[in-house]
Structures are given as structure tokens and as C-alpha cells.
C-alpha positions as CSV (number, residue, x, y, z in Angstrom):
1,M,96.4,100.5,12.5
2,N,98.1,97.2,12.1
3,I,97.0,94.7,14.9
4,P,99.3,91.6,15.0
5,Q,97.2,88.5,14.5
6,D,99.0,86.7,17.3
7,Y,99.0,89.5,19.9
8,S,96.8,87.6,22.3
9,Q,99.2,84.6,22.4
10,T,102.2,87.1,22.7
11,N,100.6,88.7,25.7
12,K,99.6,85.4,27.3
13,D,103.2,84.3,27.2
14,A,104.3,87.6,28.7
15,W,101.8,87.4,31.5
16,N,102.6,83.8,32.2
17,K,106.2,84.9,32.9
18,R,105.1,87.9,34.9
19,T,102.8,85.8,37.0
20,M,105.5,83.4,38.2
21,V,107.4,86.4,39.5
22,H,104.4,88.3,40.9
23,I,103.1,85.4,43.1
24,G,106.1,85.5,45.4
25,S,106.6,89.3,45.4
26,E,106.4,91.7,48.2
27,F,104.1,93.8,45.9
28,Y,101.3,91.2,46.1
29,D,102.2,90.2,49.8
30,M,100.7,86.8,49.6
31,K,101.3,86.1,53.3
32,Q,99.1,89.0,54.4
33,F,96.5,88.2,51.8
34,L,96.2,84.6,52.9
35,E,95.8,85.8,56.5
36,G,92.8,87.9,55.5
37,Q,94.0,91.2,54.2
38,S,91.9,92.5,51.3
39,S,93.8,93.3,48.1
40,L,91.2,96.0,47.2
41,N,91.9,99.7,47.7
42,E,89.7,102.3,49.3
43,T,88.9,103.8,45.8
44,E,87.2,100.7,44.4
45,L,85.8,99.7,47.8
46,A,83.9,103.0,47.9
47,L,82.6,102.5,44.4
48,L,81.6,98.8,45.0
49,G,79.6,99.4,48.2
50,D,77.7,96.5,49.7
51,I,78.2,93.6,47.3
52,R,76.8,90.8,49.5
53,G,74.8,88.3,47.4
54,K,75.7,90.1,44.1
55,S,77.0,88.2,41.1
56,I,80.2,89.9,39.8
57,L,82.2,89.3,36.6
58,H,85.8,90.3,37.2
59,L,87.5,90.9,33.9
60,Q,91.3,90.5,33.5
61,C,91.7,89.3,37.1
62,H,95.4,88.3,37.0
63,F,95.9,85.6,39.7
64,G,92.7,86.3,41.5
65,Q,93.5,88.3,44.6
66,D,90.9,91.0,43.9
67,S,88.4,88.4,42.8
68,L,88.8,86.5,46.0
69,S,88.7,89.7,48.1
70,L,85.3,90.3,46.4
71,A,84.2,86.8,47.3
72,R,85.3,87.4,50.9
73,M,82.9,90.3,50.9
74,G,80.0,88.0,50.1
75,A,79.8,88.3,46.3
76,K,79.4,85.4,43.8
77,V,82.5,86.0,41.6
78,T,83.6,84.8,38.2
79,G,87.2,85.9,37.3
80,V,88.5,85.9,33.8
81,D,92.1,86.2,32.6
82,L,94.2,85.4,29.6
83,S,97.1,83.8,31.5
84,D,96.7,80.1,32.2
85,K,99.4,80.3,34.9
86,A,97.5,83.1,36.6
87,I,94.1,81.3,36.5
88,A,95.7,78.1,37.9
89,K,97.1,80.1,40.8
90,A,93.7,81.8,41.3
91,Q,91.9,78.4,41.5
92,E,94.6,77.2,43.9
93,L,94.1,80.2,46.2
94,N,90.3,79.8,46.0
95,D,90.6,76.2,47.1
96,T,93.1,77.0,49.9
97,L,90.8,79.7,51.3
98,G,87.6,77.6,50.9
99,L,85.9,80.2,48.8
100,D,83.5,79.6,45.9
101,A,84.8,81.9,43.2
102,H,84.9,80.6,39.6
103,F,87.8,81.2,37.2
104,I,88.0,81.1,33.4
105,C,91.1,81.3,31.3
106,C,90.3,83.0,28.0
107,D,90.8,86.1,25.9
108,V,88.1,88.6,27.1
109,Y,86.9,88.9,23.5
110,D,86.1,85.1,23.5
111,L,84.1,85.2,26.7
112,E,80.8,84.4,24.9
113,Q,82.2,81.0,24.1
114,H,82.6,80.3,27.9
115,I,79.7,82.0,29.7
116,D,76.0,82.1,29.0
117,E,74.8,84.1,32.1
118,S,74.5,87.7,33.0
119,F,75.8,89.5,36.1
120,D,74.7,92.2,38.6
121,M,78.1,93.9,38.2
122,I,81.2,93.8,36.1
123,F,84.4,95.0,37.7
124,T,87.9,95.6,36.2
125,S,90.9,97.5,37.5
126,Y,94.4,98.8,37.0
127,G,96.4,98.3,33.9
128,V,93.8,96.2,32.0
129,I,92.2,97.9,29.0
130,G,95.6,98.7,27.4
131,W,95.8,95.0,26.4
132,L,92.6,95.3,24.4
133,P,92.8,96.9,20.9
134,D,89.1,97.7,20.4
135,L,87.0,99.4,23.1
136,Q,83.8,99.2,21.0
137,R,84.1,95.5,21.1
138,W,84.8,95.7,24.8
139,G,81.7,97.9,25.4
140,K,79.5,95.4,23.5
141,L,80.9,92.7,25.8
142,L,80.0,94.6,28.9
143,H,76.5,95.2,27.6
144,T,76.1,91.5,26.8
145,F,77.1,90.2,30.3
146,L,75.4,92.8,32.4
147,K,71.8,92.3,33.6
148,P,69.4,95.2,32.9
149,G,70.3,97.9,35.4
150,G,73.6,96.1,36.2
151,Q,76.6,98.2,37.2
152,F,80.0,98.5,35.5
153,I,82.9,99.7,37.8
154,M,86.4,100.4,36.6
155,V,89.4,102.0,38.2
156,E,92.3,102.3,35.8
157,F,95.6,104.1,35.3
158,H,95.1,107.4,33.5
159,P,95.9,107.6,29.8
160,V,98.3,110.5,30.5
161,V,100.5,108.0,32.4
162,W,101.0,105.9,29.3
163,M,102.2,108.8,27.2
164,F,105.5,108.9,29.0
165,N,108.6,106.8,28.6
166,R,109.5,104.4,31.4
167,D,111.4,106.9,33.5
168,F,108.8,109.6,33.0
169,S,111.5,111.9,31.6
170,K,109.7,112.7,28.3
171,I,106.5,112.2,26.3
172,E,107.0,109.2,24.0
173,Y,103.5,107.9,23.0
174,D,100.4,109.4,21.5
175,Y,97.5,110.1,23.9
176,F,95.2,108.7,21.3
177,N,94.9,105.2,20.0
178,T,96.9,105.7,16.8
179,E,99.3,102.8,16.9
180,T,99.9,99.3,18.1
181,I,102.7,99.5,20.7
182,V,105.0,96.5,20.5
183,E,107.8,96.4,23.1
184,Q,110.6,94.0,24.1
185,S,110.6,94.1,27.9
186,T,112.6,92.7,30.8
187,G,111.7,92.5,34.5
188,T,108.2,93.5,35.7
189,Y,106.6,96.2,37.9
190,T,107.0,94.1,41.0
191,D,110.7,93.6,40.3
192,R,112.4,95.5,37.5
193,N,115.4,93.3,37.8
194,A,113.5,90.0,37.6
195,P,115.3,87.6,35.1
196,I,112.5,87.4,32.6
197,A,112.3,88.8,29.0
198,Y,109.2,88.9,26.8
199,E,107.4,90.8,24.0
200,E,104.2,92.7,24.8
201,V,101.6,94.3,22.6
202,S,99.4,97.1,23.9
203,W,97.3,100.1,22.9
204,N,96.7,103.6,24.5
205,H,93.1,104.5,25.0
206,S,92.0,108.1,25.5
207,L,89.1,109.0,27.9
208,D,87.0,109.8,24.8
209,E,87.5,106.3,23.5
210,V,86.6,104.8,26.9
211,F,83.4,106.8,27.2
212,A,82.5,106.0,23.6
213,G,82.9,102.3,24.2
214,L,80.4,102.6,27.0
215,L,77.9,105.1,25.7
216,Q,77.6,103.7,22.2
217,N,76.9,100.2,23.6
218,G,73.9,100.9,25.8
219,L,75.6,101.9,29.1
220,A,74.9,105.2,30.9
221,L,77.6,106.9,32.8
222,T,76.9,107.4,36.5
223,G,80.2,108.6,37.7
224,F,83.7,109.7,36.7
225,R,86.7,110.9,38.7
226,E,90.4,111.5,38.2
227,Y,93.0,111.0,40.9
228,D,96.5,112.6,41.3
229,F,98.0,109.5,42.9
230,S,98.4,105.8,42.2
231,H,97.5,103.1,44.8
232,Y,100.5,101.2,43.5
233,N,104.2,101.7,43.5
234,A,104.2,100.3,39.9
235,F,106.2,102.9,38.0
236,A,109.8,104.2,38.0
237,G,110.7,107.0,40.4
238,M,107.7,106.9,42.6
239,I,107.5,108.3,46.1
240,Q,104.9,107.5,48.8
241,T,102.6,110.3,49.9
242,G,100.1,108.4,52.0
243,D,98.7,105.0,52.8
244,R,98.7,103.1,49.5
245,K,99.3,106.4,47.7
246,F,102.2,107.1,45.3
247,V,103.2,109.8,42.8
248,I,106.0,110.2,40.3
249,G,108.7,112.0,42.4
250,H,109.7,114.8,40.1
251,L,106.1,115.3,38.8
252,E,104.4,115.1,42.2
253,H,100.7,115.8,41.8
254,K,100.9,117.6,38.5
255,I,99.5,114.8,36.4
256,P,96.5,112.5,36.8
257,M,97.6,108.9,37.8
258,M,94.2,107.1,37.9
259,Y,90.6,107.5,37.0
260,S,87.4,105.7,37.8
261,V,84.2,105.2,35.8
262,T,80.9,103.8,36.8
263,A,78.0,103.0,34.5
264,I,74.7,101.1,34.3
265,K,73.2,99.0,31.6
266,K,70.1,100.8,30.3
């Protein structure tokens, strides 16, 4: 599989453009967030439990709403993201809200150059691992930054979702990680008509690959669940079926939309 040498910079440029649209979008509802509404969903909140006093590393945190929601819950949070525009906004929000979260702009794979501590918990969620080509390397990273007995919690879009084309009318991509997917894109999931254009590089990861990345790098699975809905109206043709619950209209509940994984460092 050919992995473009400059894929990280390509994706950084793409997410910088997306971030500038996302900040003011209805999707991220900045007004409600600043007034105290949590950006976290019931699925991850149930998995996280009581996090008061815990140190949490939040990987691929975008512009920090979830990181800051964790900080509001009493955790000591370090957020990491590739996009410098996103991290600058995260730090601005942190200062505005008077919180003590810490933010780092870097490629996840370069994190050891920026942090020399370990954490009680690592958290990551929704549309994140597809930007990483190698989940073995990712698993080693999780092991490195978790304390012994530390928890890993992830909620992610299901790999079945990424098999479809953009209007979910046909299967277009392999379930397994057999190719680097390079696409020329316009708009973004918060506004498909936004006047931005960019290239993006991604990879599809099967559940087998996810589990192998954890199990072969010293983490023990403690939970796994699949969900027939998405908490986000982030794909074409979605209909709402409940509070923060959406499905693809013509597919309804026939395919898994999300999954969650919890693990501990042995």
C-alpha cells in the first residue's frame, strides 16, 4: 500500500480549512457550548463515568469542545490535534472559559516529541482513526501514554459506514485497509455547500485491525458495542430518530453506524 509521504501536511491543510467553517456552524453550536452545554454524548459519557481528578489525553481533539467538556467535568485534560487553526481556537476557548486544559498541535505519531508523561485515561471519538494509516503504531502510542491499569475509551463511526459512497447508494470502498484513499473534496459535514476545496488522505480500518492494534500492544479489551445510529447528522440523507440520534434514511437501522471500545493497559 502506497502511503503518500506528505499525507500529514495534506490533511493538516484540509482540517485548517474545515475548522474555519466548523467554528461558526450550527453543528457545533458555539453559543450553547459557551453557555455551559456539554458537547459530549450519552454514549461516551456512560463509558467515561466519574472522571474528576483524572488525567486524560484526548487524541485528535479538533478545536477542543470535547476536551473542554471533559475539563468541565473535573478532569485534567491534554488535547492533541494536527490542525494549528483548531488548536489555536481550542486554546482561545480554554482561556475564555477559564479552564486549565492544555493543547498540543502535532501529528499523533509525533506525540513522544511533545509529551513525557502518562495518563489515567486516553479518549478519542468520531471520525478519527481513518486519518491514521497504521493502527499498530497507534496501539503502541496508546500503551506508551497510559499508566499501568489506565483506560482507553473510543467511540467511532463504524467501518461499514466508510464502505459506501457519499450518498450511500452503493458500496465503493473495501472494508479492509487495502488502499490509501485520496479524494478531492468540497464543503464539509457541517455545511456541504461551504466554499472550501481541499485534498484529503484516509484509510479504512476493519474492526479486526482495531482490535489487533490494541491487543498486540499490551491493552486488554474490557468492552465493545455496536450502535445502529449516529449521534451526529454528519452524512448525506440522514433522518433524526431521537435526541442526538440519526440514521441514513433509506437504510434506517439496517447497518451499524458507530461502535465503542474500552480497554486497559495491562
